[in-house]
N, C-alpha and C positions, 0 to 999 in steps of 0.2 A: 407418549402420545400415540394413539392408535390411528393408523391410516384408514380412510374409507375403503371398503372392499367392493369389488365388482364381481358379481357372480357370472361365471362362464362355464357351462357344462359341469355344474356342481363343484368347480374348482375356484376357490377364492384367490384373486390376485389383487395386489395393491394397485390403486389408480396411479400412484406415483412411486417410482422406485428410488428410495433415498439411501438405501443401505449399500455399502461397498461390497462387491461380490467376493473379494478375497482380501479381507482386512489384514490377515497375517502376512500375506505376500507384500501388500502395500507398505506395511510397517517395516519389513526387512529392506525393501527397496529404498524407501525414503531415508532410512538411517544408514544403510550400508553401501549403496551404489556409488560408484565414482564416475557415473555418466557426466559428460561435459555440461549438458543442459541442466542437470540436477545441481551441479556445483554452482552454476550461475544463479539458479533459483534460490539456493541457500544464501548466496551473496545478496540478493534482493531482500531476503528476509532479514539478514543481519543489518543491512543499511536501513531498512524500515524500523528495526528496533532502535537504532541510533536516533532516528527521527522521532520515534515515540518517546524516547527518554527526554529529549529536548522539549517536546510538546507537553509532556507530563509536568515539567517544571513551570512552563508558561501557564498551563491550566491552573496550577496551584496559585500562581500570582494573580491570574485573572479572576479567580474566585475569592481572593482575599485571604487565603490560607497562608501563603508566603507574603510578607510585607515588602520584600526586596528581591530582585532578581540579580544574581551575580553577573557582572559584565566586566570585560577587560577595560582598563583605563586607556582607551584609545580615542582619538578624535572621531566624531561622527558616529559613535556607538552609544546607544541608549535603549536597552531592551525594555525598560519600564515605559518610556515614552511611546514606543511602538505598540506595546501590548496593552496599554491603557487607552489607546487612541480610539476614536469612533470607528475607524476602519476595522479594528479588531473585534468589534461587537455588531457589525453591520448585518450579518446574515443570520436569519432564523432566530433573532433575539437570543443568541448564544455566543459565548466567547469562542473565537475562532479556533483556539487550540483543541477544543473538544471535537469540532468538525474534522480537524486534521487527524486526530487520533482515530476517529471512525474510518477515515479514508485509508490510513495505513493498515488498519485491521483488514479492510477489504483487499488491499494489495497483498498482504501476507497470506491471506486465504487463497487468493488466485495463484500465488507462487507455490503454495504447499499442495494445492489440489492436483490429484492424479499421479500416476507413476512416471518412471523415467521415459517411457515411450509415448507420452501424451501428445506429442506433436504428430505422431502417426495415428494414434487411437482416438484422441479427443482434441483435434486441432483448434477448436473454438477456445479452449482454455488459454493456450499461449497467445493467441490473437487478442483475447480479452485482456490479458495481463499487459501486453504491449500497448494496447490502446489506453489502458488505465495509467500506466507509467508515463506514456507520452503526454496525456492530458495533464497529469500531475506535474510533469516537468515544465510544461507551458505555464501552468498556474504559479509554480514556484518562481519562474522568471518574472511573471507579472508582479508577484509580491515583492521581489527585490526592486523592481522598477518603481513600484508605489512607495516603498520606503525611501528610495533615493529622491524621487521627484516631489512627492507630497509631504512626507514627514522630514525629509532632509537629514535623516539619521538611520542607523541600521541596528538590528537586533542580532547579536552573535548567535543566539539560539535558533533564530529563524534562518539565518544563513547556513547553519549546520544542517538544518532540516532540508533546505533547498539543495544544498550540495549532495546530501545523501540521495535525494530524489534524482538529481541529474546524473549521478554516477550509476544509478540503477538502470537508466535507459539503455546504455550499450550492452548490459547484461541480458536484457530480454529480447533483443533484436535477433540473435541467431536462431533461437527456438521458434520465434514468430515466423521467421523466413522459412524454416523447415515446415512449419504447419501450413503456411500459405502454399508452398510448393506441393504439399500433400493434397490440399484441397483442389488446386488447379490441375493436378494429374488425374483426378477421378472424374 
């Protein structure tokens, strides 16, 4: 896709700069750095992939590709009841697992975005990630409460997703704190 160009003194410059300035450096940093914040970001990505695995199974069930969802034989656990309920199809006339998958893609993108020093150089990214994970954690808590109060049963796959989300929250706070400190010092 060609970006629209703006002519300035016979020099064409893109209206929007989308290209990474040093992609080779970013590649090396993301793969090889042992920076503490980057290790925590990797943890968020790993936990998000756990959640997307669970949501992938749920989405296959919600679309009728899988006829049964595996569930441990425990009292008050019934993934099928939870994932076929009206609550699971309430938003945007879409099975909720697909909305969750999109949400985790956004989380992983924010976690992957930028180099190890992004709290200093691009503080809005860690702050956006912390806000996203914070909102997701609150929504995950509401989902667990809805299962308990309204459906009176739980989905083990949903609980796995909620747990992965909640465990991500303490991983994003240190970098967000450093980003906020950077913003407040300028």
